[in-house]
C-alpha positions in Angstrom: 0.0 0.0 0.0 1.3 3.4 -0.9 1.3 6.4 1.3 -2.0 8.3 1.2 -1.7 11.7 -0.5 -2.8 14.5 1.8 -4.1 16.9 -0.8 -5.6 16.8 -4.3 -4.6 16.9 -7.9 -7.4 19.2 -9.0 -8.6 22.7 -8.2 -12.1 24.2 -8.4 -14.8 21.5 -8.1 -18.1 23.5 -8.3 -19.2 24.9 -11.6 -22.5 26.3 -12.9 -25.7 25.8 -10.9 -27.3 22.5 -11.6 -30.7 22.0 -13.2 -33.5 20.3 -11.3 -32.9 17.1 -13.3 -29.2 17.1 -12.7 -29.7 17.7 -9.0 -32.1 14.8 -8.8 -29.8 12.4 -10.7 -26.9 13.5 -8.4 -28.9 12.9 -5.3 -30.8 9.8 -6.2 -29.1 8.0 -9.1 -25.4 8.7 -8.4 -25.4 6.7 -5.1 -26.4 3.6 -7.1 -23.4 3.9 -9.5 -20.5 4.8 -7.2 -18.3 2.4 -5.3 -19.1 2.3 -1.5 -15.6 3.0 -0.2 -16.7 2.9 3.4 -16.4 -0.8 3.0 -13.3 -2.9 2.0 -13.1 -3.4 -1.8 -14.1 -6.9 -2.9 -11.1 -8.9 -4.2 -13.1 -9.5 -7.4 -13.9 -5.9 -8.5 -16.1 -7.2 -11.3 -18.7 -7.8 -8.6 -19.0 -4.0 -8.2 -20.9 -3.8 -11.5 -24.6 -4.5 -12.2 -23.5 -6.1 -15.5 -21.7 -9.4 -15.9 -18.2 -8.1 -16.9 -15.0 -9.9 -17.7 -12.5 -7.0 -17.3 -12.4 -3.6 -15.6 -10.9 -0.4 -16.9 -10.3 2.9 -15.1 -10.4 6.4 -16.6 -8.9 9.1 -14.4 -10.5 12.5 -15.1 -13.2 11.8 -17.7 -14.0 15.4 -18.4 -17.1 15.6 -20.5 -17.4 11.8 -20.4 -17.2 11.4 -24.2 -14.5 8.7 -24.2 -15.8 7.1 -21.0 -19.4 6.6 -22.3 -18.2 5.6 -25.8 -16.0 2.8 -24.4 -18.8 1.6 -22.0 -21.3 1.5 -24.9 -18.8 -0.1 -27.2 -17.8 -2.8 -24.7 -20.9 -3.9 -22.7 -19.0 -6.8 -21.2 -16.2 -4.6 -19.8 -16.6 -2.7 -16.6 -15.6 1.0 -16.7 -14.9 3.1 -13.6 -14.7 6.9 -14.3 -13.2 9.4 -11.9 -14.2 13.1 -12.2 -14.2 15.5 -9.3 -15.4 18.6 -11.2 -19.1 19.0 -10.9 -19.8 20.0 -14.5 -18.2 16.9 -15.9 -19.5 14.7 -13.1 -23.1 15.5 -13.8 -22.6 14.9 -17.5 -21.2 11.5 -16.8 -24.0 10.6 -14.4 -26.6 11.8 -16.9 -25.0 9.8 -19.7 -24.8 6.6 -17.7 -28.5 7.1 -16.8 -29.7 8.0 -20.3 -27.9 5.1 -21.9 -28.9 2.7 -19.2 -25.3 1.5 -18.8 -25.0 -1.4 -16.4 -21.2 -1.6 -16.8 -20.3 2.0 -15.7 -19.4 3.3 -12.3 -18.4 6.8 -11.3 -16.3 8.2 -8.5 -16.3 12.0 -7.7 -13.2 12.5 -5.6 -9.4 12.2 -5.9 -8.3 9.2 -8.0 -5.6 8.4 -5.5 -8.2 7.3 -2.9 -9.8 4.9 -5.4 -6.4 3.5 -6.5 -5.4 2.9 -2.9 -8.8 1.2 -2.3 -8.7 -1.2 -5.2 -7.0 -4.6 -4.8 -3.6 -5.3 -6.2 -3.6 -6.3 -9.9 -7.3 -5.8 -10.4 -7.5 -3.4 -13.4 -7.1 -4.3 -17.0 -6.4 -0.8 -18.3 -6.0 2.7 -17.0 -6.7 5.8 -19.1 -5.7 9.4 -18.5 -6.8 11.7 -21.3 -6.1 15.4 -21.7 -5.6 16.0 -18.0 -5.1 19.5 -16.6 -1.5 20.3 -17.5 -0.8 22.8 -14.7 1.4 24.7 -17.2 3.1 27.0 -14.6 6.2 25.5 -13.2 5.2 26.4 -9.6 2.1 24.2 -10.1 3.8 21.1 -11.6 3.6 19.4 -8.2 -0.2 19.2 -8.9 0.3 17.1 -12.1 -1.2 13.7 -11.4 1.7 11.9 -13.1 4.5 11.5 -10.6 6.4 8.5 -9.2 4.1 7.9 -6.3 1.0 7.9 -8.5 2.6 5.7 -11.1 3.3 3.3 -8.3 -0.3 3.5 -7.3 -1.4 2.7 -10.9 1.1 -0.1 -11.2 -0.1 -1.7 -8.0 -3.7 -1.7 -9.2 -2.9 -2.6 -12.8 -2.4 -6.2 -13.9 1.0 -7.1 -15.3 1.3 -6.7 -19.1 -1.7 -4.4 -19.2 -1.7 -0.8 -20.4 -1.6 2.7 -19.0 -2.7 5.2 -21.7 -2.0 8.9 -21.6 -3.0 11.6 -24.0 -2.2 15.3 -24.0 -1.8 18.3 -26.4 0.7 20.0 -24.1 4.2 19.1 -25.1 5.7 19.8 -21.7 3.3 17.4 -20.1 3.9 14.8 -22.7 7.6 15.1 -22.1 7.0 15.1 -18.3 5.0 11.9 -18.6 7.5 10.1 -20.8 10.3 11.0 -18.4 8.4 9.8 -15.3 7.3 6.6 -16.9 10.7 5.8 -18.3 12.2 6.4 -14.8 9.6 4.1 -13.2 10.7 0.5 -13.0 7.3 -1.0 -13.6 6.4 0.8 -16.9 7.8 0.7 -20.4 6.8 2.8 -23.4 5.5 0.6 -26.2 6.0 2.9 -29.2 7.8 1.3 -32.1 7.3 4.1 -34.7 6.0 7.7 -34.7 2.5 6.7 -35.6 2.3 4.9 -32.3 2.2 8.2 -30.5 0.9 10.5 -33.2 -2.3 8.6 -33.8 -5.0 7.9 -31.2 -6.1 4.4 -30.3 -8.6 2.3 -32.2 -12.2 3.5 -32.3 -11.1 6.8 -30.8 -14.2 9.0 -30.2 -12.3 12.2 -29.5 -13.0 14.5 -26.6 -14.1 18.1 -26.3 -10.7 19.0 -24.9 -9.1 17.5 -27.9 -11.4 19.5 -30.2 -10.5 22.7 -28.4 -6.8 21.9 -28.7 -7.1 21.4 -32.5 -9.0 24.7 -32.8 -6.1 26.4 -31.0 -3.5 24.7 -33.2 -2.2 22.1 -30.8 -1.8 18.4 -31.7 -2.6 15.5 -29.4 0.0 12.9 -28.5 -1.1 9.4 -27.4 1.3 7.4 -25.2 0.9 3.8 -24.3 2.9 2.2 -21.5 3.0 -1.4 -20.5 2.9 -2.4 -16.9 5.9 -4.8 -16.6 
């Protein structure tokens, strides 16, 4: 078990006022699709889902939930856990799970480190982190989620030979992530040619952050690391 982080890797959580429907879903539906972390996590985390799933994937910071919902709809026999502490993204994710009647999707609304520490060792089949907040100012780099301690958290929860996927349009964060993962003894970069990091993964739905980046002239990079 890694040391618990006494802080957070995100800033402001509350956004615009919620609609009546959003408030109702947050108060009544959300408790039915979030892990009960007041109890020990079951060793077989597939039992957390209402659907019969064969694998479990985690997305850290799902933003507008485009990728999270797309993958859950595309793979009904895979369980997806999405983490999103920001209220605007959170309610979008909750609404999308409800509207699509997804039985294979769970959502957690707090710091991902808490969830990673709660999950059993070698219980996840994939971890995504897509277009995270880059914290561009150097004085804020300590808030970047990618660091040695959190990579150890991901490695502990991820099964051997499975993937940690990271995407960003910010070159300094891409370089930062490459450096940290290369330094970590339990991860290796899988790229064999430029297209392996220039092109997104199969059946990529895109995200609103990615579209914003393209409009502003920035290009996404898609990094895949294998858990050794």
